[in-house]
MILOMAR-206498 format. One record per residue: residue in one letter; x, y, z of N, C-alpha, C, CB in turn. Coordinates in steps of 0.1 Angstrom, whole numbers, plus 5000, padded with zeros to 4 digits. Glycine has a CB too. Layout:
<sites>
aXYZXYZXYZXYZ;...
</sites>
This chain:
<sites>
x501149885000499849995002500750155003498849945019;x500250204992501150344988501250415000500350464976;x502550495005502750585019501250715021504650705016;x500750765011499550785009498650715014499450784998;x498250635011497150525017497550495026496750405009;x498450475028498950405044498150515058501050425046;x498650685052498150755063496550785064498750885062;x495750775046494650715047494050605056494550695037;x494950525058494550425069494250425081495150355069;x495450515084495550525101494850635099497050535110;x494150765097493350895095491850785097493650995077;x491650685089490250575090489850535104490450435082;x491450415109491450405120491150505136492350355118;x491750615130490650735144489550775141491250885149;x489450745133487850805128486950695127487650865112;x487350585128486550465129486150475151487850305121;x487450475156487750485168486350615173489450525170;x486550735167486050835171484550845173486450925163;x483850745156482550755155481950655157482250795146;x482750495160481850415161480650425171482450315163;x480950495184479950495196478750535186480250605211;x478650675178477650765173477050625166478150915163;x477650535159476450475147476050365156477050425130;x476950315164476650215175474950215184477950235186;x475250315191474150385199473150425186474750545209;x473450485177472350495170471350355168472750545156;x472150265164471450145158470550065173472950015150;x471250095184470350055190469350135196470749985198;x469150255195468150345193467050295187468450455186;x467150245174466250235165466050105168466450265153;x466550005174466049885177465149865190467049815177;x465549975199464350035212463150055206464550165220;x462950135197461950225191461050085180462850395181;x461650055170461449915165461049795169462449885162;x461749785175461849645178461649565192463149625174;x462049685202462649625216463949555218461749515220;x463849515226464649385230464449325243466049405229;x464449225241464349035253462549135258466449005277;x462349145272461249195274460749315275461049155280;x461649405270461449545269460749545256462649635270;x459549575257458949605244459149725235457649605245;x459049715223459249855215458149975220459049825197;x458950055215458450245225458550325213459850335241;x457650435211457750495203458450585207456950515198;x459350695202459850845205458950885215459750955193;x459950925228459250975238458450935247458851045235;x458250785248457650715258458550615258456350675256;x458050535273458850475281458450315281458850555293;x459650215274459450075274459749985286460150035264;x459349955290459249865305459849755308458149815307;x460649695311461349535311460049495324463649515317;x459349385322458449355334459249205341456549325326;x459849165337461049055344462449085343460948905338;x463449015352464849055351465148985340465849035363;x466249055334467249025323467348855320468849085329;x467548795310467548675306468448635293466348655304;x469448555293469748535275469048555263469848415271;x467848555268466748625257467148745253465248645262;x467648845261468148965258469648985256467649055268;x469349005242470948995234471449125234471048945217;x471849215245472449325248473749285254471649405256;x474149375247475949355257475949445268477449415248;x476449335276476749345294475149385299478149505299;x474349325296472849365301472949335319471349245292;x472549395324472449375337471149275344472349495342;x471449185353469949115359469649145373470148945358;x470249285376470149305390468549395389471749395398;x467849485381467049585381465949565371467749695380;x464849595367464549605358464549745349463749555361;x464449775340464949845329463649915327465549765316;x463550055323462750145318463450225307462350235328;x463250225296464150275287462850395276465150105278;x463250485276462950605268463850665256463050715278;x463650655246464350695237463550895231464350555224;x464250955234463651105235463951155218464751215249;x463351195212463151325203462651475208462151285193;x463951535210463651695213463451785202464751755219;x463651705192463451805181461951875179463751715168;x461051795186459351865187459451965199458151735191;x460351955209460652055215460752045234459552145209;x460952075244461352025258459751905260461652195273;x460451875267459651745281459751725291459751625281;x458451725295458351725313458351525316456251815320;x459551545326459351405329459151425347460751305324;x458151285348457551285361457951185369456251285361;x458451155377459451035388458651025399461151095395;x458150895404456950835417458750865428455950575414;x457550855441458550805453458650645451457750845471;x459650655451460150495455460650435468461350465447;x460150535480460450505491461650415496459550475495;x462650525490463950495494464650345487463850495510;x463950305480464150225471465250245460463150215467;x466550165456467550235447466350205432469550145447;x466650335424466650325411467350455407465350305405;x467850465392468650555387467750615371470250465386;x467850685367467750755352468850825347466650855352;x469350745342470950785332470450845322472150655326;x470851005314470751065302472251025296470351235303;x471650985285472850965276472551005261473450825276;x473251085256473051165241473551075230474051335240;x473551095219474050995209475150975207473751015198;x475851055211477751015213477750925224478851155219;x477050885233477150785244477750885256478150635239;x477450985256478151075264476951055277478451255256;x477251055292476051025304476151205310476550855321;x475051255306475351415307474151455320475051525288;x473651355326472651385338472251245344471251485332;x472051285358471551155365470151185370472451105378;x468951095377467851135382467850985390466651195370;x468051045406467550885415468250915426468050705410;x468450795431468450795448469450855452468550665457;x470650815444472050885446471851035443473050825435;x471651065429471751195424470651335430471551155410;x469351265435468251315438467651315444467851315434;x467551215452466751155462466051035454465651265467;x464751015462464050875459462250985462464550695474;x462451125464460551155465460451185451459851325476;x458951185449458451245435458551375430457251235435;x459051375415459551505416459051505400461251535420;x459651625393458851675377460351715372457351845377;x460651695359462551765357461551815339464851565356;x462151935336461852005326463351935314461752185332;x463251875302464351815293464051895285464351665288;x465051975277465452095269465852075256466252165274;x466152105244466852025234468052135233465751985218;x469352095225470252185228469452355220471852105220;x470252465230470352585220468452605228470752535197;x467752585233466652595237466352725244466352495244;x465352805243465252925253463552915253466053105245;x463252945262461752935266461452945281461152795260;x460552935286459852945301459752805307458253025301;x460552775319460352735328459852715335460552745332;x458652615341457952615350458252595360457352555349;x457252685372458352745387458652645393457852835400;x460352675396460852555406461352425396459352505417;x461152405383461252275376462452275378460852255363;x463352165377465052155373464552125358466352005383;x466252215354466152135342467252085339465752195331;x467151995327468251875323468751935308467451685321;x469652005303469952045290470851915285470852205290;x469851865272470451745262471451825255469251665250;x472351785249473851815242473351795227475151695247;x472151705226471751635213470451585213472551535210;x469551605201468151665201467351465204467651775182;x468751375203468151235208468751205217468051135201;x468151155229468651125240467750985244468551265250;x468950935251468250775260468350795273469250605257;x466950815280466750745292466850605296465850765294;x468150555303468250455304467750455322469650405298;x466650375324466550355339466450225344465450425343;x467150205359466650095364466450085377467250015362;x465749985385464949955395465449845400463549945393;x465849905413466349775415464949675422467749795426;x465349525415464149395415465149295423463549325396;x464349225432465049155437464348985433465349205452;x464548985423463548875412462448875407463148775417;x461748785404460448795399459448795407460248695391;x459648765421458848795430458748945435459348715439;x459549035432459749145437459249255418461749135446;x458749185412458549285399457449335398458849225385;x456349285404455149375408455049515413454549305418;x456149505424456149625430457049755421456649595444;x458049695411458549785407457849825393459849745406;x456849735386455849775380455149875382455349715379;x454649895397453749965402454350135400453649905417;x455750105400456850235399456750275388458250225401;x456950165376457250185358456550305357456550045347;x454550215360453750295358453650435358453150255364;x454450495368454350655372455450745365454450675389;x456250665357456950725353456650745337458050655358;x456450935334456150965322456551065314455250965322;x456151055302456951215296455751255289458551225284;x455751405290454951465282455151605278453951465287;x455051655268455551785261455051915266455151785245;x456051985265455652135272455052175265456652235276;x453352195265452852285255452852205242453652435252;x452452305232451852185216453552135217451252295193;x453352005212454351905203454651965192453751765199;x456351975187455851995171456351905164456252125162;x456551855152457051735142458351675147457251785125;x458551575150459851485154460551495140459451305159;x461451515141462551525128462851385125464151605131;x462651295139463851125132464951125134464151085117;x465250995128466850985124466851025111467550835125;x468451055105468751045095469250985086468851095096;x468750945073468650795065469650795056467350755057;x471050715057472050695051471350645036473050595060;x472550675028472050695016472150495012473150835004;x470850455007470950275008471650214995469250205010;x472250344986472850244974474350234979472850314957;x475250294991475950274992476350115000476050374994;x477450034993477649894994478049855006478549844985;x478049765012477849725027479149755036477349555027;x480649695025481849755031481849875034482949745024;x481150015031481650115031480450195039482150165018;x479050085044477750155047478150235062476350035047;x478850155071479650245084480050385080481250165088;x480950385071481050545067480150635066481550575057;x479050585052478050655049477350695067476950555038;x476950565071476350655085476850745093476050585094;x477750725096479050795102478550925098480650755096;x479350965085478951105080477251125079479651115062;x476351075076475451175078474751195096474151135066;x475051105104474951125121475951235122475450975130;x477051245121477551375121477351505120477951365116;x476451475107476251645101474951635108476051695080;x474251545116472551545120472951615135471551355122;x473651525143474151575158475751595158473751445169;x475651725160476951805159477751745174476452005160;x478651715177479251715189479551835197480351675188;x480251895205480851975209481652045202481251945216;x482052155208482852255195483852205195483152415197;x485152135206486352105206486151955199486952125221;x484951855197485351755190485051805176484751615194;x484051895176484051965160485551975152483552145162;x486252055159487752085158488351955151488552115174;x488251875162489351735161488551665147489451615178;x487351655142486551565133486651615118484951555138;x487151755119487351845107488451775098487752005111;x489451675107490851625099490251505092492351575110;x488951475095488451355086487851335072487651295093;x488351505069487351555053488151465044487451755046;x489551435041489951345031489351205030491251325033;x488551145041487751035039486251055035487850965051;x486051185033484551205027483451235040483951045017;x484151235050483051235063482451345064483551215076;x483151465061482451605060481951635048483351705062;x481751585039480851555024479751595026480751415018;x478851705020477251725025476651685008476751935033;x475451705010474651624997474751484990474851714987;x475451424979475051304976476551214981474551304958;x476051134984477350984993478450974984476650784995;x479751074987480851004985480950874984481551024992;x480450764990480650614991479850554986480750555004;x479150624972478650544961479750484952477750644954;x480550584949481550604939483050624939481050694933;x483250504949484650564959485750474955484450524978;x486850574950487950544943488650394946488750654946;x489250364938489950184949490850264959491550024936;x491650304959492450394971491750394982492650554967;x490850494983490050544992489150405001489050644982;x488750354991487950234997488950105006487250144982;x489850114998491350015006491350085018493150024998;x491350205019491750275033490950285041492150375033;x489850305038488650235051488850145052487150225052;x488350025041488649915049489749865059488749845040;x491249905056492049895064491849965077492949915058;x491550065076491650145091490250105098491750335088;x489050045091488249985102488649875108487049965099;x489049785102489749685104490549715118490549655092;x491749825113492649845125491749905142493849955119;x490650015137490450075145489649975154489850185141;x489049875147488149765155489049655165487249665143;x490349685160491149575171491549655179492449485167;x491749795178492449835187491049865200493449985181;x489949885195489249905204488949755213487949975198;x489049635207488949515211490049535223489149395198;x491549565220492249535229492249615240493349515226;x491949745238491649835244491349825258490949875237;x489849735253488849675263489549615274487849565257;x490349485270490749395275492349435287490849285262;x492749535283493849615290494149585304493649755289;x494649485310494849485326495449585332495549375331;x495249565347495949635354495149765362496949655345;x493549775359493049935358492549905371491950005344;x492749815380492149835393492949875403491549725396;x492850015409493450095418493949995426492750195424;x493449895435494049815444494849705438493049765452;x494749735428496349575421495649455418497749485437;x494149415420494049275415493849285403493049195420;x493149145397493049115385491849145378493349005385;x490649245383489949265381490049415370489349245393;x489649455359489549565351488349635354489649515337;x488549765360487349805372487449945359488049835397;x485849995360485350085351485450235360483850025346;x486550225364486350375375486550495364487750405391;x487050485352487150595345486450555334488350655342;x485950455328485950425318484650485311486050305318;x483750575319482750665309482650805312481250615311;x484050815314484451015321485051055306486251045338;x484151025295484751075285484251185278484950995277;x482751225287482251365288482851435294481151395292;x483651555284484451665291483551765291485951705285;x482251795284481651935281480251965285481751945267;x479551835289478151835291477951775300477551805282;x477851805314477851805327476451865334478951865331;x475651765333474651835340474351795356473551825332;x472751785362471851725369472551595374470751695362;x473151565385473251465392474551395389472151385392;x475351475378477051415375477551505385478051435356;x478851455389480251495391480951615382481151365389;x481151725383481951795373483251805382481351945367;x484051715378485051745386486451665380484651705400;x487951775377488951645370489251505373490151675370;x488451465386488751355390488251245382488351355402;x486951295372486051235368486151285354484851235375;x487051335349487251375333488651335329487051525330;x488751235312489651185315490751355307489550995310;x491551325311492751445308493051495293494151395313;x492951375283493451375272492151385260494351255272;x491651485254490451435248490751375240489651515245;x491751365231491951245221492151065226493451295213;x492451105242492750945247490950925248493950935266;x490351025252488850965255488150915242487751105262;x488550915235487550855218487550745222488150855201;x489250655221489450485220488050445236491950415227;x488650545246487950525260486550515255488150645274;x485950575248484750615248483950485237484750795244;x484650465225484450365219484550215226485250375211;x485650205233485550085239484350045251486950075243;x484050145255482750175267481550155260482750335274;x481550195248480450135239480349955231480650225227;x481249945234481449785228481049715237482849735223;x482149715250481449625260480349645272482349575265;x480549775273479149815283478849925281479249805297;x477749915268476850045265475950085276476050035252;x475750245278474850265285475450295297474050185285;x476450225301477050195317477450335323478650095316;x477250315333476850505344478650485354474550495362;x478350665356479750705360479950585374479750905364;x481650555377481850485385481150515401483050495383;x480550645403479950725414478650665417479750875409;x478350635403476850575403476650465407476150565392;x477950365396477750185397479350185392476250065384;x480150085401481050055398481149955390481550045406;x481549905375481749795371483249745371481249805360;x483349595377484649545372484449405366485849545384;x485049375352485249315349486849205348484549365343;x486549105343488049015344487248905332488648935364;x489248895327489048785317490048645320489548855302;x490348665335491148585342491348575353492048595339;x492248425357492048375371493548465377492048155372;x493448445389494348455398496048475390494048325407;x495948395383496948285376497748375362495948125368;x496448445359496548525350496248445337497748595351;x495448335338495148245328494048255325495448115330;x493348225309492048285306490948195313491748305291;x489848215322488848205324488148105313488548335326;x487848005320487247895306486447795315488747795295;x485347755312484347645315484547495319483647645305;x485847475313486247365312486747355328487147335300;x487147475334487847435349486647525356489847485354;x486647465370485547505380486547635390484847335391;x486047665394486947835401486047885413487048015386;x487047945423486048045432486348145438485447995442;x485548205442485648375441485348375460483948475428;x486148475466486148435482485748575484487748375491;x485048665496484648785496485148735512483148825490;x486348835518486548795532485648905538488148785539;x485449015533484349125540483549195524485549275551;x482149165528481649255514482049385507480249285517;x481749405496482549515490481649625493482849505472;x482349755501481249885507480549905496482050045512;x479249885498478249955486477150065499477049785474;x476650195489475050215499473850145495474550365500;x473850105485472950015478473449865479472850055462;x473649835465473749665467475149645457472149555461;x475449495457476149475449476149315441477149515457;x476749265431476549085422477549115419475449015409;x477548945412478748895402477848865391479748745408;x477848895377476848855368477948775354475949015364;x477448675354478448565342477948615325477848325345;x478548635319478548695304479848595296478948895304;x478748565285479948455275481148575266478848335258;x481648505261482948575253483048515240484448545260;x482648575229483048755228481848855229483848805213;x480948775230479348905228478848895242477748855216;x479548865254478848935266477348965264479549075267;x477048815262475948835265475548705279475048835251;x474248735286474048635297474048495293472848665303;x474148405304474848235298473748205304476448145304;x472748085295471548015296472447915306470747965279;x471647855316472147765324470847655330472947855336;x470747555332469647465338468747535354470447305342;x469747595361468847675374468247815373469847695387;x468647855354468147995354468448085367466548005351;x470348065368470848245374471948255363471648265394;x471448445370472748495358473448585366472248575341;x473448585379473948655385473648635397473848745382;x474648705410474348625424475348745434475248415423;x474748795440475248895449474648885464474849035443;x474749025468474549035485472649055489475649195492;x472149035478470149025477469548865474469549115460;x470748765468470648645466470148525480471948625460;x468848485473468448455488469048305491466748465491;x469248255500469848115506471348135507469547975496;x471948195504473748205498473948165514474648415491;x475248075514475948015528477448105530476247825527;x477248145540478448235545479348155554478048375552;x480848175552481348125565481448185577482348095563;x482148055589481948125601482648255605482148055609;x483748265596484448415597483548575591485948385585;x482048455582481748605577481548615561483048715582;x482848535559483648525544482448475534485148375545;x482548505523480948455510482148365498479848685496;x482248255498482848215486481548165474484048075490;x481848245464481248165452481948115448480648215443;x480947995439481847885429481147905415481647685434;x481847935407481947925394482747835387482348035390;x481747735378481647665374480747595360481647655382;x480447555352479747495342478647415347480547415335;x479447265352478847185356477947205373479847075354;x477347125377476847155390477947095405475247075391;x478247195412478747165422478247055430478947245426;x479547035440479146935446478146975459480246865449;x477846845466476546905476477346975490475146755482;x476347095490475947165500476847345493476547065517;x477147305479477847425476476947525462479347365472;x475347395464474647485451474347595457473247415443;x474347655468473847785466474347895466473247795471;x475747895464476647965460477047955448477447965465;x476247855434476647855427476047985415476647725428;x477547995408476948085396477448025383477448245397;x476547985373477347865362477747965356476547745352;x478947905345479447965338479247875326480647995343;x479447955312479547845298480447765299479747895285;x480147665291481447545286482447605284481347465272;x482547705279483747745269484447915276482947755250;x485048015270485448095276484148235286486548145264;x484548265295483748365304484348505308483548305316;x483248575309483748725315482648725325483848875304;x483248695341482148775350482248935352482148725365;x481148975358481449125358480749155370481049215346;x481049195380480449275393480149415391481449265405;x479149415398478349605400478249605412476549665393;x478649725415478849815425477549935428480049885421;x476949935431475450035430476150095440473649985433;x475950255439476450355451477750285459475050385463;x478850285451480150225458480450355468481550185445;x481150305480481950355492482850425487482650255501;x483650495495484850565491486150435492485050695503;x486050315502487350235499487050145483487750115514;x485850185481486150105466486450205457484850015460;x486150375457486650445447487750495450486050525444;x488350435459490250515459490850415462490750635471;x490650265457491250165456491750105473492350215446;x491350085482491350095497490749945498490450235505;x489449945493489149795491489849685480487949805487;x490249585484490449515471489849425464491349465471;x489149385451488149275450488849215451487349245441;x488649025459489448905455489348875440489048785464;x490548805437490748715424490148625423491848675421;x489548545409489448415408489948335410489448385402;x490148205417491048105420490647995415491248075433;x491147885406491047785399490947715411492047755388;x489747595411489347495425489947395425487947445426;x490247325433491547205434490947095428492247155450;
</sites>
């Protein structure tokens, strides 16, 4: 490949990393409104769809949790502001996470951020000017399309009716007369499959511009055709550019996958990869319920793009660590890849210090979906009934594919037969988790 093509391929790799979250998130937005997923039914824009039961392997959503019932709304604010009403949850944990189309978490409503009393909020589109109802908190959206990802703590199927009562009180309504909704832009359908990602990114970047500093960065991608207006440049792309786009896409994908598996990010030194700063890529729009401080912002803007792409790939719509801390691992204490052909133990000498609750969820590799199993157990944690603790208060979990020996079944979290990745979720993590004082235990191969 000539040097000029090499330069274009490297630029395309950077553009893929930069734009992947926007394209992937838009696909999930469309899926929610058209088809729903799992037990969450399809819902039109500006309407909540509610899960009626905890997630199962039928929910083929990356790293979906089994601790809460989801309530998800895809907002289209092109028709004007919306009023959001939330119920009184009587101190029960819930969070409404606001995510723009670039996957930035820009606001939170819920137990940690705003309390659990009934309240009403006004959600406004970018650059909106108007009258706000008296004493109504305002949530300013960076893009006209927004995902509200709601999670209500649910202690299993028997608790679903209580949560359903709360979900029914979660409402969205227009402020005044609603305008016509713009919807999502439609990419040129004549673009061939291997270049379709670039066409999607081109039209989405134009329709949903990022923060001004990001606009300056994306102007670098003009040689790739991404800033072209009018008819798609990918209908009849010169061979050299098409080759560079394909090579760049492959290289960008490889970087995203490798970055997500980078070890050593737990400040306490364990084998767990912590999400301590995995969702700190929002540098520009930090609103209600967020913590706008340097410790929760990635210092280098260019570095933030790779972080954002990895987060979208491995944990789309994940929270900032101060709301919910996630830890994942691919290896045992010896550094060997976790595989269902072996049995493992995970022993907590002391329970993780959280203000809400914690769990361990099992996922397959490489898709990060929940793992089907005979006992229909997809996660285990401090709310799991019947756990057996040691005399010293410790808790040993058994991670294995086959049924464990008698006396260990109560603490069993089934694994797939092949490679797997468990994730620990820590809701409203305490200071000892956030500063690394508390060390998560490593996974140990069973004798």
